[in-house]
N, CA, C and O atoms as a GROMACS GRO file, in nm:
protein
  396
    1UNK      N    1   8.842  10.851  12.806
    1UNK     CA    2   8.937  10.948  12.759
    1UNK      C    3   8.864  11.058  12.684
    1UNK      O    4   8.773  11.029  12.607
    2UNK      N    5   8.901  11.179  12.704
    2UNK     CA    6   8.844  11.286  12.625
    2UNK      C    7   8.919  11.290  12.492
    2UNK      O    8   9.038  11.261  12.488
    3UNK      N    9   8.850  11.326  12.386
    3UNK     CA   10   8.913  11.330  12.254
    3UNK      C   11   9.001  11.453  12.247
    3UNK      O   12   8.965  11.560  12.296
    4UNK      N   13   9.116  11.437  12.184
    4UNK     CA   14   9.217  11.541  12.184
    4UNK      C   15   9.228  11.605  12.047
    4UNK      O   16   9.214  11.538  11.945
    5UNK      N   17   9.252  11.733  12.046
    5UNK     CA   18   9.272  11.808  11.923
    5UNK      C   19   9.408  11.876  11.935
    5UNK      O   20   9.437  11.942  12.035
    6UNK      N   21   9.491  11.860  11.832
    6UNK     CA   22   9.620  11.928  11.832
    6UNK      C   23   9.596  12.078  11.824
    6UNK      O   24   9.524  12.124  11.736
    7UNK      N   25   9.656  12.152  11.913
    7UNK     CA   26   9.637  12.297  11.917
    7UNK      C   27   9.772  12.365  11.924
    7UNK      O   28   9.875  12.300  11.944
    8UNK      N   29   9.771  12.495  11.908
    8UNK     CA   30   9.894  12.574  11.920
    8UNK      C   31   9.936  12.571  12.067
    8UNK      O   32   9.857  12.603  12.155
    9UNK      N   33  10.062  12.533  12.093
    9UNK     CA   34  10.113  12.525  12.229
    9UNK      C   35  10.251  12.586  12.233
    9UNK      O   36  10.316  12.602  12.130
   10UNK      N   37  10.295  12.621  12.351
   10UNK     CA   38  10.431  12.670  12.366
   10UNK      C   39  10.527  12.554  12.340
   10UNK      O   40  10.486  12.438  12.344
   11UNK      N   41  10.653  12.583  12.314
   11UNK     CA   42  10.753  12.481  12.283
   11UNK      C   43  10.762  12.374  12.392
   11UNK      O   44  10.760  12.256  12.359
   12UNK      N   45  10.773  12.410  12.523
   12UNK     CA   46  10.779  12.305  12.626
   12UNK      C   47  10.652  12.220  12.630
   12UNK      O   48  10.661  12.099  12.653
   13UNK      N   49  10.535  12.280  12.609
   13UNK     CA   50  10.412  12.204  12.610
   13UNK      C   51  10.407  12.108  12.492
   13UNK      O   52  10.362  11.994  12.507
   14UNK      N   53  10.454  12.153  12.374
   14UNK     CA   54  10.454  12.067  12.256
   14UNK      C   55  10.538  11.944  12.278
   14UNK      O   56  10.498  11.833  12.242
   15UNK      N   57  10.655  11.962  12.338
   15UNK     CA   58  10.745  11.848  12.354
   15UNK      C   59  10.691  11.749  12.457
   15UNK      O   60  10.730  11.632  12.456
   16UNK      N   61  10.602  11.793  12.547
   16UNK     CA   62  10.547  11.707  12.650
   16UNK      C   63  10.414  11.642  12.608
   16UNK      O   64  10.378  11.538  12.661
   17UNK      N   65  10.342  11.703  12.514
   17UNK     CA   66  10.210  11.653  12.473
   17UNK      C   67  10.226  11.524  12.393
   17UNK      O   68  10.309  11.516  12.303
   18UNK      N   69  10.143  11.424  12.427
   18UNK     CA   70  10.145  11.297  12.354
   18UNK      C   71  10.002  11.256  12.318
   18UNK      O   72   9.905  11.301  12.380
   19UNK      N   73   9.992  11.170  12.218
   19UNK     CA   74   9.864  11.114  12.176
   19UNK      C   75   9.878  10.964  12.160
   19UNK      O   76   9.984  10.917  12.119
   20UNK      N   77   9.774  10.886  12.193
   20UNK     CA   78   9.780  10.741  12.172
   20UNK      C   79   9.758  10.711  12.024
   20UNK      O   80   9.650  10.736  11.970
   21UNK      N   81   9.859  10.658  11.958
   21UNK     CA   82   9.855  10.637  11.813
   21UNK      C   83   9.845  10.488  11.781
   21UNK      O   84   9.931  10.409  11.818
   22UNK      N   85   9.738  10.452  11.712
   22UNK     CA   86   9.719  10.314  11.670
   22UNK      C   87   9.802  10.285  11.544
   22UNK      O   88   9.870  10.183  11.535
   23UNK      N   89   9.794  10.376  11.448
   23UNK     CA   90   9.870  10.359  11.324
   23UNK      C   91   9.884  10.492  11.253
   23UNK      O   92   9.807  10.585  11.276
   24UNK      N   93   9.985  10.498  11.167
   24UNK     CA   94  10.006  10.616  11.083
   24UNK      C   95  10.071  10.567  10.953
   24UNK      O   96  10.158  10.481  10.954
   25UNK      N   97  10.026  10.626  10.842
   25UNK     CA   98  10.076  10.578  10.713
   25UNK      C   99  10.042  10.677  10.602
   25UNK      O  100   9.951  10.759  10.616
   26UNK      N  101  10.116  10.668  10.493
   26UNK     CA  102  10.088  10.742  10.371
   26UNK      C  103   9.999  10.656  10.283
   26UNK      O  104  10.018  10.535  10.274
   27UNK      N  105   9.903  10.719  10.218
   27UNK     CA  106   9.817  10.646  10.126
   27UNK      C  107   9.747  10.745  10.035
   27UNK      O  108   9.781  10.864  10.031
   28UNK      N  109   9.650  10.696   9.963
   28UNK     CA  110   9.568  10.780   9.877
   28UNK      C  111   9.429  10.785   9.938
   28UNK      O  112   9.370  10.682   9.970
   29UNK      N  113   9.376  10.906   9.953
   29UNK     CA  114   9.241  10.922  10.008
   29UNK      C  115   9.143  10.855   9.913
   29UNK      O  116   9.144  10.881   9.792
   30UNK      N  117   9.058  10.768   9.967
   30UNK     CA  118   8.970  10.689   9.883
   30UNK      C  119   8.826  10.737   9.875
   30UNK      O  120   8.745  10.676   9.805
   31UNK      N  121   8.792  10.844   9.946
   31UNK     CA  122   8.652  10.889   9.944
   31UNK      C  123   8.645  11.040   9.966
   31UNK      O  124   8.742  11.102  10.010
   32UNK      N  125   8.532  11.095   9.933
   32UNK     CA  126   8.508  11.238   9.957
   32UNK      C  127   8.572  11.330   9.854
   32UNK      O  128   8.616  11.286   9.748
   33UNK      N  129   8.574  11.457   9.887
   33UNK     CA  130   8.622  11.561   9.795
   33UNK      C  131   8.769  11.544   9.758
   33UNK      O  132   8.811  11.588   9.652
   34UNK      N  133   8.848  11.482   9.846
   34UNK     CA  134   8.992  11.466   9.820
   34UNK      C  135   9.026  11.326   9.770
   34UNK      O  136   9.143  11.286   9.774
   35UNK      N  137   8.928  11.252   9.724
   35UNK     CA  138   8.952  11.118   9.672
   35UNK      C  139   9.057  11.122   9.561
   35UNK      O  140   9.051  11.204   9.470
   36UNK      N  141   9.154  11.031   9.572
   36UNK     CA  142   9.261  11.024   9.472
   36UNK      C  143   9.384  11.105   9.508
   36UNK      O  144   9.485  11.096   9.438
   37UNK      N  145   9.378  11.186   9.615
   37UNK     CA  146   9.492  11.268   9.656
   37UNK      C  147   9.576  11.196   9.760
   37UNK      O  148   9.524  11.123   9.844
   38UNK      N  149   9.708  11.218   9.753
   38UNK     CA  150   9.799  11.163   9.853
   38UNK      C  151   9.768  11.226   9.988
   38UNK      O  152   9.734  11.344   9.997
   39UNK      N  153   9.779  11.146  10.094
   39UNK     CA  154   9.749  11.195  10.229
   39UNK      C  155   9.828  11.115  10.332
   39UNK      O  156   9.874  11.004  10.304
   40UNK      N  157   9.844  11.173  10.448
   40UNK     CA  158   9.904  11.105  10.561
   40UNK      C  159   9.791  11.079  10.661
   40UNK      O  160   9.722  11.172  10.702
   41UNK      N  161   9.772  10.953  10.699
   41UNK     CA  162   9.665  10.915  10.790
   41UNK      C  163   9.722  10.890  10.929
   41UNK      O  164   9.826  10.825  10.944
   42UNK      N  165   9.654  10.940  11.030
   42UNK     CA  166   9.689  10.914  11.170
   42UNK      C  167   9.563  10.862  11.238
   42UNK      O  168   9.464  10.934  11.250
   43UNK      N  169   9.567  10.737  11.284
   43UNK     CA  170   9.452  10.681  11.356
   43UNK      C  171   9.487  10.681  11.505
   43UNK      O  172   9.580  10.614  11.548
   44UNK      N  173   9.411  10.758  11.580
   44UNK     CA  174   9.432  10.766  11.724
   44UNK      C  175   9.354  10.657  11.795
   44UNK      O  176   9.250  10.612  11.747
   45UNK      N  177   9.404  10.616  11.909
   45UNK     CA  178   9.334  10.521  11.995
   45UNK      C  179   9.261  10.598  12.104
   45UNK      O  180   9.292  10.714  12.132
   46UNK      N  181   9.165  10.532  12.165
   46UNK     CA  182   9.097  10.591  12.279
   46UNK      C  183   8.959  10.644  12.250
   46UNK      O  184   8.911  10.731  12.324
   47UNK      N  185   8.894  10.597  12.146
   47UNK     CA  186   8.758  10.643  12.116
   47UNK      C  187   8.662  10.585  12.219
   47UNK      O  188   8.660  10.464  12.242
   48UNK      N  189   8.583  10.672  12.280
   48UNK     CA  190   8.486  10.623  12.377
   48UNK      C  191   8.342  10.631  12.326
   48UNK      O  192   8.248  10.616  12.404
   49UNK      N  193   8.326  10.653  12.195
   49UNK     CA  194   8.192  10.660  12.137
   49UNK      C  195   8.133  10.520  12.123
   49UNK      O  196   8.017  10.498  12.158
   50UNK      N  197   8.213  10.425  12.072
   50UNK     CA  198   8.170  10.286  12.064
   50UNK      C  199   8.064  10.258  11.959
   50UNK      O  200   7.970  10.182  11.985
   51UNK      N  201   8.077  10.317  11.843
   51UNK     CA  202   7.980  10.294  11.736
   51UNK      C  203   7.976  10.146  11.697
   51UNK      O  204   8.081  10.084  11.680
   52UNK      N  205   7.857  10.090  11.684
   52UNK     CA  206   7.845   9.948  11.650
   52UNK      C  207   7.898   9.918  11.511
   52UNK      O  208   7.938   9.804  11.484
   53UNK      N  209   7.901  10.016  11.421
   53UNK     CA  210   7.949   9.995  11.284
   53UNK      C  211   8.099  10.022  11.269
   53UNK      O  212   8.152  10.011  11.159
   54UNK      N  213   8.167  10.055  11.377
   54UNK     CA  214   8.311  10.085  11.372
   54UNK      C  215   8.388   9.966  11.316
   54UNK      O  216   8.367   9.852  11.358
   55UNK      N  217   8.477   9.993  11.219
   55UNK     CA  218   8.556   9.884  11.160
   55UNK      C  219   8.693   9.870  11.224
   55UNK      O  220   8.773   9.788  11.180
   56UNK      N  221   8.722   9.948  11.328
   56UNK     CA  222   8.850   9.938  11.398
   56UNK      C  223   8.829   9.943  11.550
   56UNK      O  224   8.884  10.029  11.619
   57UNK      N  225   8.750   9.852  11.599
   57UNK     CA  226   8.721   9.847  11.743
   57UNK      C  227   8.849   9.828  11.825
   57UNK      O  228   8.853   9.865  11.943
   58UNK      N  229   8.954   9.771  11.764
   58UNK     CA  230   9.080   9.754  11.835
   58UNK      C  231   9.146   9.888  11.869
   58UNK      O  232   9.243   9.892  11.946
   59UNK      N  233   9.096   9.997  11.814
   59UNK     CA  234   9.150  10.129  11.847
   59UNK      C  235   9.086  10.189  11.972
   59UNK      O  236   9.134  10.290  12.022
   60UNK      N  237   8.981  10.129  12.022
   60UNK     CA  238   8.906  10.189  12.132
   60UNK      C  239   8.987  10.200  12.261
   60UNK      O  240   8.978  10.301  12.330
   61UNK      N  241   9.066  10.099  12.293
   61UNK     CA  242   9.141  10.099  12.419
   61UNK      C  243   9.276  10.168  12.399
   61UNK      O  244   9.368  10.110  12.340
   62UNK      N  245   9.287  10.290  12.448
   62UNK     CA  246   9.411  10.365  12.426
   62UNK      C  247   9.531  10.302  12.497
   62UNK      O  248   9.644  10.328  12.458
   63UNK      N  249   9.508  10.220  12.599
   63UNK     CA  250   9.619  10.157  12.671
   63UNK      C  251   9.686  10.047  12.590
   63UNK      O  252   9.792   9.999  12.628
   64UNK      N  253   9.626  10.006  12.479
   64UNK     CA  254   9.683   9.902  12.392
   64UNK      C  255   9.776   9.959  12.285
   64UNK      O  256   9.831   9.885  12.204
   65UNK      N  257   9.793  10.092  12.285
   65UNK     CA  258   9.870  10.157  12.179
   65UNK      C  259   9.969  10.256  12.238
   65UNK      O  260   9.941  10.320  12.340
   66UNK      N  261  10.086  10.269  12.174
   66UNK     CA  262  10.189  10.359  12.228
   66UNK      C  263  10.149  10.507  12.216
   66UNK      O  264  10.076  10.546  12.124
   67UNK      N  265  10.197  10.586  12.309
   67UNK     CA  266  10.178  10.731  12.304
   67UNK      C  267  10.295  10.790  12.228
   67UNK      O  268  10.410  10.752  12.250
   68UNK      N  269  10.266  10.882  12.140
   68UNK     CA  270  10.370  10.950  12.062
   68UNK      C  271  10.366  11.099  12.089
   68UNK      O  272  10.258  11.157  12.101
   69UNK      N  273  10.482  11.161  12.099
   69UNK     CA  274  10.484  11.306  12.114
   69UNK      C  275  10.421  11.374  11.992
   69UNK      O  276  10.449  11.336  11.878
   70UNK      N  277  10.337  11.473  12.017
   70UNK     CA  278  10.272  11.546  11.908
   70UNK      C  279  10.376  11.608  11.816
   70UNK      O  280  10.358  11.606  11.694
   71UNK      N  281  10.482  11.661  11.871
   71UNK     CA  282  10.584  11.725  11.788
   71UNK      C  283  10.646  11.623  11.690
   71UNK      O  284  10.680  11.660  11.577
   72UNK      N  285  10.662  11.498  11.731
   72UNK     CA  286  10.714  11.394  11.641
   72UNK      C  287  10.617  11.366  11.526
   72UNK      O  288  10.659  11.348  11.412
   73UNK      N  289  10.488  11.362  11.558
   73UNK     CA  290  10.387  11.341  11.453
   73UNK      C  291  10.389  11.456  11.353
   73UNK      O  292  10.384  11.434  11.232
   74UNK      N  293  10.395  11.578  11.404
   74UNK     CA  294  10.396  11.696  11.317
   74UNK      C  295  10.519  11.693  11.226
   74UNK      O  296  10.508  11.720  11.107
   75UNK      N  297  10.634  11.661  11.281
   75UNK     CA  298  10.756  11.655  11.200
   75UNK      C  299  10.748  11.544  11.096
   75UNK      O  300  10.795  11.561  10.983
   76UNK      N  301  10.691  11.431  11.132
   76UNK     CA  302  10.677  11.320  11.038
   76UNK      C  303  10.586  11.358  10.921
   76UNK      O  304  10.611  11.320  10.807
   77UNK      N  305  10.481  11.432  10.950
   77UNK     CA  306  10.386  11.475  10.847
   77UNK      C  307  10.450  11.578  10.755
   77UNK      O  308  10.421  11.579  10.636
   78UNK      N  309  10.535  11.663  10.807
   78UNK     CA  310  10.596  11.769  10.726
   78UNK      C  311  10.698  11.717  10.625
   78UNK      O  312  10.723  11.784  10.525
   79UNK      N  313  10.755  11.601  10.647
   79UNK     CA  314  10.861  11.550  10.560
   79UNK      C  315  10.818  11.544  10.413
   79UNK      O  316  10.889  11.596  10.328
   80UNK      N  317  10.704  11.483  10.380
   80UNK     CA  318  10.666  11.476  10.239
   80UNK      C  319  10.592  11.598  10.188
   80UNK      O  320  10.564  11.608  10.069
   81UNK      N  321  10.561  11.692  10.276
   81UNK     CA  322  10.488  11.815  10.238
   81UNK      C  323  10.357  11.783  10.166
   81UNK      O  324  10.326  11.843  10.063
   82UNK      N  325  10.281  11.691  10.221
   82UNK     CA  326  10.150  11.658  10.165
   82UNK      C  327  10.052  11.770  10.196
   82UNK      O  328  10.068  11.842  10.295
   83UNK      N  329   9.950  11.787  10.111
   83UNK     CA  330   9.858  11.898  10.131
   83UNK      C  331   9.766  11.883  10.252
   83UNK      O  332   9.714  11.983  10.302
   84UNK      N  333   9.743  11.761  10.301
   84UNK     CA  334   9.656  11.746  10.418
   84UNK      C  335   9.683  11.615  10.492
   84UNK      O  336   9.744  11.522  10.440
   85UNK      N  337   9.635  11.614  10.616
   85UNK     CA  338   9.649  11.500  10.706
   85UNK      C  339   9.510  11.457  10.747
   85UNK      O  340   9.425  11.541  10.777
   86UNK      N  341   9.486  11.326  10.750
   86UNK     CA  342   9.355  11.274  10.790
   86UNK      C  343   9.369  11.186  10.913
   86UNK      O  344   9.464  11.109  10.926
   87UNK      N  345   9.274  11.200  11.002
   87UNK     CA  346   9.263  11.108  11.114
   87UNK      C  347   9.129  11.039  11.096
   87UNK      O  348   9.025  11.096  11.131
   88UNK      N  349   9.129  10.915  11.042
   88UNK     CA  350   9.004  10.849  11.007
   88UNK      C  351   8.911  10.829  11.126
   88UNK      O  352   8.956  10.802  11.237
   89UNK      N  353   8.785  10.844  11.101
   89UNK     CA  354   8.683  10.822  11.202
   89UNK      C  355   8.548  10.861  11.144
   89UNK      O  356   8.538  10.956  11.066
   90UNK      N  357   8.446  10.789  11.181
   90UNK     CA  358   8.314  10.814  11.123
   90UNK      C  359   8.244  10.934  11.183
   90UNK      O  360   8.159  10.996  11.119
   91UNK      N  361   8.278  10.968  11.306
   91UNK     CA  362   8.210  11.080  11.371
   91UNK      C  363   8.312  11.180  11.422
   91UNK      O  364   8.428  11.144  11.444
   92UNK      N  365   8.272  11.302  11.441
   92UNK     CA  366   8.363  11.408  11.484
   92UNK      C  367   8.443  11.371  11.609
   92UNK      O  368   8.562  11.402  11.613
   93UNK      N  369   8.383  11.308  11.710
   93UNK     CA  370   8.464  11.275  11.828
   93UNK      C  371   8.581  11.181  11.797
   93UNK      O  372   8.676  11.175  11.875
   94UNK      N  373   8.575  11.108  11.687
   94UNK     CA  374   8.682  11.013  11.654
   94UNK      C  375   8.789  11.076  11.565
   94UNK      O  376   8.880  11.005  11.522
   95UNK      N  377   8.782  11.204  11.537
   95UNK     CA  378   8.877  11.264  11.444
   95UNK      C  379   8.957  11.376  11.509
   95UNK      O  380   8.915  11.436  11.608
   96UNK      N  381   9.073  11.404  11.450
   96UNK     CA  382   9.152  11.521  11.487
   96UNK      C  383   9.192  11.591  11.358
   96UNK      O  384   9.186  11.532  11.251
   97UNK      N  385   9.232  11.714  11.369
   97UNK     CA  386   9.288  11.787  11.256
   97UNK      C  387   9.428  11.832  11.295
   97UNK      O  388   9.448  11.887  11.403
   98UNK      N  389   9.523  11.809  11.208
   98UNK     CA  390   9.660  11.852  11.234
   98UNK      C  391   9.706  11.928  11.111
   98UNK      O  392   9.730  11.868  11.006
   99UNK      N  393   9.720  12.058  11.122
   99UNK     CA  394   9.769  12.142  11.012
   99UNK      C  395   9.869  12.240  11.065
   99UNK      O  396   9.923  12.320  10.988
   0.00000   0.00000   0.00000
């Protein structure tokens, strides 16, 4: 699977676009410059990098996780009006940005 990045799309494209989502939750960022700040985390499935140190290898197979419409994820993130959204991953190919 190629790694996906949420981008600006037309309304019909947005409603049709989906991503394989392993989990999503509100929490407190525990590391980095935003440590201690509230955040919404979205962990996508389908990583094909296969890092040996990965702590969520169960996310690798995108067929094991439901696909969610991008527009639903965006609306879910907007509800609490948090300052940022994180998609955890150790390397750039394992991450997305949704703003």
